[in-house]
C-alpha positions in Angstrom: -7.1 -17.8 41.6 -4.0 -19.3 42.3 -1.3 -17.3 43.4 0.8 -18.3 40.5 -0.9 -16.5 38.7 -2.0 -13.8 39.9 -0.7 -11.6 37.6 -2.9 -12.7 34.7 -5.6 -10.5 33.9 -8.7 -10.8 31.3 -7.6 -9.1 28.1 -10.7 -7.1 25.9 -11.6 -9.2 22.7 -9.7 -8.9 19.5 -11.4 -5.6 17.5 -11.5 -7.4 14.9 -13.5 -10.7 15.8 -15.2 -8.9 19.1 -16.9 -6.6 15.6 -17.7 -9.8 13.9 -18.7 -11.1 17.1 -21.5 -8.2 17.6 -22.5 -7.9 14.2 -24.0 -11.9 14.6 -25.5 -10.2 17.7 -27.9 -7.9 15.6 -31.2 -8.6 15.1 -31.1 -5.9 12.7 -32.6 -7.5 9.1 -30.6 -4.9 6.6 -27.2 -4.9 9.1 -24.2 -5.2 6.4 -20.4 -6.2 7.4 -18.0 -4.3 6.6 -15.1 -5.6 8.8 -14.3 -9.2 8.1 -11.7 -9.3 5.7 -13.1 -11.6 3.8 -14.7 -11.9 0.3 -18.4 -12.4 -0.3 -20.0 -12.5 -4.0 -22.2 -10.1 -4.7 -25.3 -11.9 -2.8 -23.4 -11.3 0.4 -22.4 -15.0 0.9 -19.1 -16.5 1.2 -17.4 -17.8 -2.5 -15.5 -20.9 -3.4 -13.0 -19.9 -6.5 -14.6 -21.9 -10.0 -10.7 -23.2 -9.7 -10.9 -24.9 -6.9 -13.7 -26.8 -6.6 -12.0 -28.3 -9.6 -9.0 -28.1 -8.0 -11.2 -30.5 -5.0 -12.3 -33.0 -7.3 -9.1 -33.5 -9.2 -7.4 -34.3 -5.5 -10.3 -36.3 -4.6 -10.2 -38.5 -7.1 -6.3 -39.3 -7.5 -6.0 -42.9 -6.4 -2.8 -41.4 -3.9 -4.3 -38.7 -2.4 -4.3 -39.4 1.3 -4.1 -37.4 4.9 -0.7 -38.7 5.6 1.8 -36.1 7.8 3.5 -33.8 5.7 7.6 -33.2 6.1 8.8 -31.0 8.4 9.5 -27.8 5.1 6.1 -28.7 3.5 4.7 -30.3 0.5 7.1 -29.0 -1.5 4.6 -28.5 -5.0 3.0 -26.5 -2.7 6.2 -24.2 -1.7 8.0 -24.5 -5.2 4.6 -23.4 -6.5 4.0 -20.5 -4.9 7.6 -18.8 -5.1 6.8 -19.2 -9.0 4.2 -17.1 -8.4 5.5 -14.2 -6.6 9.3 -13.9 -8.3 7.7 -14.8 -12.5 8.6 -18.1 -13.5 11.5 -17.3 -15.4 13.2 -15.2 -12.0 17.1 -15.6 -11.8 16.5 -16.7 -8.2 14.6 -19.9 -8.8 16.9 -21.4 -11.3 20.0 -20.0 -9.2 18.7 -21.8 -6.4 18.6 -18.6 -4.7 15.5 -19.2 -2.2 14.7 -21.2 0.8 10.9 -21.8 1.2 9.1 -23.1 3.8 5.4 -23.7 4.7 3.8 -21.8 6.9 0.0 -21.6 8.5 -0.8 -19.1 6.2 0.8 -15.5 6.2 0.3 -15.1 9.8 2.0 -18.5 10.5 4.6 -16.7 7.8 5.0 -13.8 9.9 5.6 -15.0 13.4 8.3 -17.9 11.9 9.7 -14.6 10.6 9.8 -12.7 13.7 11.3 -15.8 15.6 13.9 -16.6 13.2 14.6 -12.8 13.1 15.3 -12.7 17.1 17.1 -15.6 17.2 19.8 -15.0 14.5 19.4 -11.6 12.7 22.9 -9.7 13.4 22.6 -7.3 11.0 21.3 -4.2 12.8 23.8 -1.5 14.8 21.3 -1.6 17.2 18.8 -3.7 19.0 16.5 -4.9 16.0 13.7 -3.2 15.1 10.8 -3.2 12.7 9.2 -1.2 11.4 5.8 -1.4 10.1 4.0 1.3 8.5 1.2 3.9 10.1 -1.2 2.7 10.5 -1.0 -0.7 9.7 -2.7 -4.4 10.1 -2.9 -4.7 14.0 -1.9 -8.2 14.2 1.6 -6.8 12.1 2.6 -5.8 16.4 1.7 -8.4 18.4 2.9 -10.8 16.3 6.9 -9.2 16.3 6.4 -7.8 19.9 5.6 -11.4 21.1 8.9 -12.4 19.4 10.3 -10.1 21.4 10.8 -7.8 18.8 11.3 -4.4 19.2 8.6 -2.2 16.5 8.3 1.1 15.5 6.7 3.0 13.0 7.1 4.9 9.8 4.6 7.1 8.3 2.4 6.2 5.6 -1.5 7.7 5.3 -1.2 11.3 5.0 -5.5 11.9 6.5 -5.0 15.3 5.5 -3.8 14.6 1.8 -5.2 11.2 1.6 -2.2 10.1 0.2 0.6 8.4 1.0 3.3 10.6 3.2 6.4 9.5 1.1 7.8 12.7 2.6 8.1 10.6 6.3 8.0 7.0 4.7 11.9 7.9 3.5 12.9 10.0 6.6 12.2 7.1 8.6 13.9 5.0 6.3 17.3 7.8 6.1 17.0 7.9 10.3 16.9 4.1 11.3 19.8 2.5 13.0 21.3 1.2 9.8 20.2 -2.8 9.5 16.7 -2.1 10.8 14.1 -4.3 9.0 11.5 -2.5 7.3 8.1 -4.6 7.1 6.5 -4.4 3.2 2.9 -5.1 2.0 3.8 -5.8 -1.4 0.4 -4.7 -2.8 -3.1 -3.9 -1.6 -1.9 -2.5 2.1 -3.7 -2.8 5.0 -5.9 -1.2 6.0 -5.3 1.9 3.8 -5.8 0.2 -0.2 -3.1 2.6 -1.4 0.1 1.8 -2.2 2.8 3.2 -3.4 3.3 3.7 -7.4 5.8 2.0 -9.1 8.3 4.8 -8.5 7.8 5.8 -5.5 8.5 1.9 -4.3 12.1 3.0 -6.3 12.5 4.9 -4.1 11.6 3.3 -1.4 13.1 0.4 -1.9 16.4 2.2 -3.0 16.1 4.3 0.3 16.1 0.5 2.6 19.4 -0.8 0.4 21.0 2.1 1.0 20.8 2.1 5.2 21.1 -1.8 4.9 18.2 -2.5 6.1 17.0 -6.0 5.3 13.3 -5.6 3.3 10.2 -8.5 4.9 7.8 -8.7 2.5 3.9 -9.6 3.4 2.2 -10.3 0.2 -1.4 -11.6 1.3 -3.4 -9.8 -1.8 -0.8 -11.0 -5.2 -3.8 -11.1 -7.8 -6.5 -10.1 -5.7 -6.1 -6.2 -5.7 -5.6 -5.3 -9.3 -6.8 -9.0 -10.3 -3.0 -9.5 -12.0 -0.3 -11.2 -10.4 2.5 -9.7 -12.2 1.2 -6.2 -11.2 0.9 -7.3 -7.8 4.0 -8.6 -7.9 6.6 -5.8 -8.9 7.2 -4.3 -5.6 8.6 -7.6 -4.5 10.4 -8.1 -8.2 11.6 -5.0 -7.9 13.6 -5.7 -4.9 15.0 -8.4 -5.7 16.2 -7.5 -8.8 17.8 -4.7 -6.8 18.9 -7.1 -4.0 22.5 -6.1 -2.7 25.3 -8.6 -2.9 25.2 -8.2 0.8 21.4 -8.3 1.6 19.3 -10.7 2.5 15.1 -10.5 1.4 11.8 -12.6 3.2 8.9 -13.0 2.1 5.5 -13.8 4.1 3.0 -15.4 1.2 -0.2 -16.2 2.2 -3.2 -17.9 -0.2 -5.9 -17.0 2.4 -7.4 -14.2 -0.1 -5.9 -14.5 -3.3 -7.1 -18.5 -3.3 -9.9 -18.1 -1.2 -8.4 -20.9 1.5 -9.1 -18.9 4.8 -9.4 -21.7 6.5 -6.9 -24.1 5.3 -3.7 -21.9 6.7 -1.8 -22.2 3.4 1.3 -19.7 3.2 5.2 -20.4 2.2 7.9 -17.8 3.9 10.7 -18.0 1.2 13.8 -16.6 2.6 16.3 -15.0 -0.3 19.7 -14.5 -0.7 22.0 -12.7 -2.9 23.9 -15.2 -4.6 24.1 -19.3 -4.2 25.8 -20.0 -1.4 24.5 -24.2 -0.2 25.4 -23.9 3.5 23.5 -20.8 4.1 21.0 -22.3 2.3 21.2 -25.6 4.6 21.2 -23.0 7.0 18.6 -21.3 7.2 16.4 -24.3 6.0 16.5 -26.6 8.9 16.9 -23.7 11.5 13.1 -22.4 10.1 12.6 -25.9 10.1 13.2 -26.3 13.5 11.0 -23.2 14.7 8.6 -25.3 12.8 9.1 -28.1 14.3 8.8 -26.7 17.8 5.5 -25.0 17.2 3.6 -27.0 15.0 5.4 -30.0 14.1 4.6 -29.6 10.8 2.1 -28.2 8.4 -1.8 -28.6 7.6 -1.5 -30.7 4.4 -5.1 -29.9 2.4 -4.9 -26.7 2.0 -1.5 -26.9 0.7 -2.3 -29.7 -1.6 -5.4 -28.0 -3.2 -3.6 -25.0 -3.8 -0.6 -26.3 -5.1 -3.2 -28.5 -7.5 -4.5 -25.0 -8.7 -0.9 -23.8 -9.4 0.1 -26.6 -11.4 -2.3 -28.0 -13.0 -1.7 -25.3 -16.0 -5.8 -25.4 -16.8 -7.2 -24.6 -13.8 -3.9 -21.9 -13.1 -5.6 -19.8 -16.1 -9.1 -20.2 -14.4 -8.1 -19.3 -11.0 -7.2 -15.9 -13.4 -10.0 -15.2 -14.3 -11.5 -16.1 -11.1 -8.2 -13.1 -9.7 -10.4 -10.8 -12.6 -13.7 -11.5 -10.6 -12.9 -10.4 -7.5 -10.7 -7.6 -7.9 -13.1 -6.7 -10.6 -16.5 -7.1 -8.5 -14.7 -5.2 -5.9 -13.8 -1.9 -8.2 -17.3 -2.1 -9.4 -18.4 -1.1 -5.6 -15.7 1.3 -4.5 -17.2 3.1 -7.8 -20.8 2.7 -6.6 -19.8 3.9 -3.6 -18.5 7.1 -4.2 -20.7 7.7 -6.9 -23.8 7.4 -4.6 -21.9 9.8 -1.9 -21.8 12.1 -4.7 -25.1 12.4 -5.7 -26.2 12.4 -1.8 -24.0 15.2 -2.1 -21.9 14.0 1.4 -19.3 16.6 2.9 -15.8 15.7 1.6 -14.3 14.3 -1.2 -14.6 10.7 -1.5 -11.9 10.0 -4.7 -10.0 7.8 -2.8 -11.9 5.2 -2.6 -11.5 5.1 -5.9 -7.9 5.5 -5.6 -7.5 2.8 -3.2 -7.6 -1.0 -4.4 -7.5 -4.1 -2.9 -10.3 -5.3 -0.2 -10.0 -2.3 2.1 -11.0 1.4 1.9 -9.6 3.6 4.9 -12.8 5.5 4.1 -12.0 8.7 6.2 -14.3 7.8 8.7 -13.6 9.2 12.7 -14.4 6.5 15.7 -16.9 8.1 16.8 -19.4 8.2 13.3 -17.9 4.1 12.4 -19.5 3.8 16.2 -22.3 6.0 15.0 -22.6 4.0 12.1 -22.6 0.6 13.7 -25.5 1.5 16.2 -27.5 3.5 14.7 -27.8 2.2 11.0 -26.5 -1.8 11.7 -23.5 -1.0 9.7 -20.1 -2.7 10.5 -16.7 -1.3 9.8 -13.6 -1.4 11.6 -13.3 1.6 14.2 -9.8 3.0 12.0 -12.6 3.8 9.5 -11.5 0.8 7.2 -14.4 -1.0 5.0 -13.8 -4.1 3.5 -15.2 -3.1 -0.1 -16.0 -6.9 -0.4 -18.8 -6.8 1.8 -20.9 -4.6 -0.6 -23.2 -5.5 -2.7 -25.7 -4.5 -5.1 -28.4 -4.6 -2.8 -26.3 -2.4 0.1 -24.4 0.0 -0.7 -27.0 2.5 -1.6 -28.1 2.1 2.0 -24.4 2.2 3.3 -23.6 5.5 1.4 -26.9 6.9 3.2 -25.6 5.7 6.3 -22.8 7.5 5.8 -23.8 10.5 4.5 -26.2 11.1 7.7 -23.3 10.2 10.4 -21.2 12.5 8.2 -24.1 15.2 8.2 -24.6 14.7 11.4 -20.8 15.0 13.2 -20.4 18.6 10.8 -23.9 19.8 12.1 -22.6 18.9 16.0 -19.1 21.0 15.1 -20.8 24.4 13.4 -23.2 24.0 16.5 
C-alpha cells in the first residue's frame, strides 16, 4: 500500500449489513431474517403501500412531471407537508413562520446535516458541545456525530433487569450534563428497544431538558408506523414544541423511509424550530443548512420527495396512507402477541410481557449475544447481537418456529448455567 495511506486499515463490515450478507448466503430453506429494519407482509415479502402505488400513477400521469434538479433546499411541497405531518396542520409554529425545513437524504442525512450544522454554529453549551444518546441506541447515531467531530455521551435508557425504562438514570443524566448539551431523542418506537416513555414520563424528560438549557434533537423515523396513529406518535415532539422556552431551538430529523415504505428513495427533512419569528435568523439557518447540502450532494433526490409529497398533499391518498399505517402497525402488533403466546405455550424460561409492551418495528428481546449466535448457527434465525429483533420479519408461517428456536436456545443456556 502507498505510504501516503500507511495508517489505512480494513474495517469490519457494518454489523447490520454484515448480518444481512450472512442471511443471504445461508442456504437453509427455513431461515428467518429478523435483522433488517424493513416492513414485510405476511408472506415475508417487501410491501409497496397502496397509497404509494396510487401516488406514482398520479405522478407519472402529470404532464409537467420531469427529472430536473430540485432547489438546494429541496421540493417545497414535500418539506412543507412534512412539517404539517410532524407538527399538525394548525401548529402555531407553522402559522407564525417559526420553522425552517430543508430536504435531506432520509433520516440519516438529516442527522448528518444536523451534526455538521451543530459542529459549526452551536455555541449554547457550557463546555464542548456533547450529544447525549440513549443507551442503547441505533448504532449509526454514534458514528454520525463522531464523524462530524462532535463528542458523544450516553444517558441510561433500558433497564435490563426489569426490561423497562430507566427513568431515574435518564433524568439524573439530564440534570448532571453541562448546561446547553444536546439530547438526541427518539420521537417514538425507540430503536432498538421498542420501548417509549409514557406521556407523563415525556413531560418529565422534556421539562428537565429545558430546565438545564439543553437542546432537544428529535429523530422521528417511525411516525404513524409505531401505533398506527400519526397524532399519537407525534405527541412527544408536539409537547416539546408547545412548551418551548423563549431562548431555545428545537431540531427535528424526519424520515419517510419506514412509514411510507420509501426505503431506497431517501426522502427526509431536517426542521429547525425557533421560539419566535425572526426573519434574519430564519434566513441564516436556511442558508447555512443549504450550504451544507450544496457541499455534500448539490441538491436532494427528487423522485421519493415527489411521491411522498403526492401522498401527503392529495386528500384521498392521505386517507389511504393512514389506512396503510394501520395495516402495517396492526400486523406487527399481531406478531408481537403471537410470539409471546407461543413462548408461553412452550413455557420458555423468563417473562415475555415486554415483547407486547414495546411498539414499532423492533423488540429488545433480552436475548444475550451468545443466545443470538446460537439462534443463527443452529436455527437459521437472524437478529442483531444485542438481541434486537425486527418484528416485521415475523409472519404466520414462521412465528411458531421462531418461538421454538428461542425456547431451545434459552433452555440450552439455562441448562449450561445450572451445570
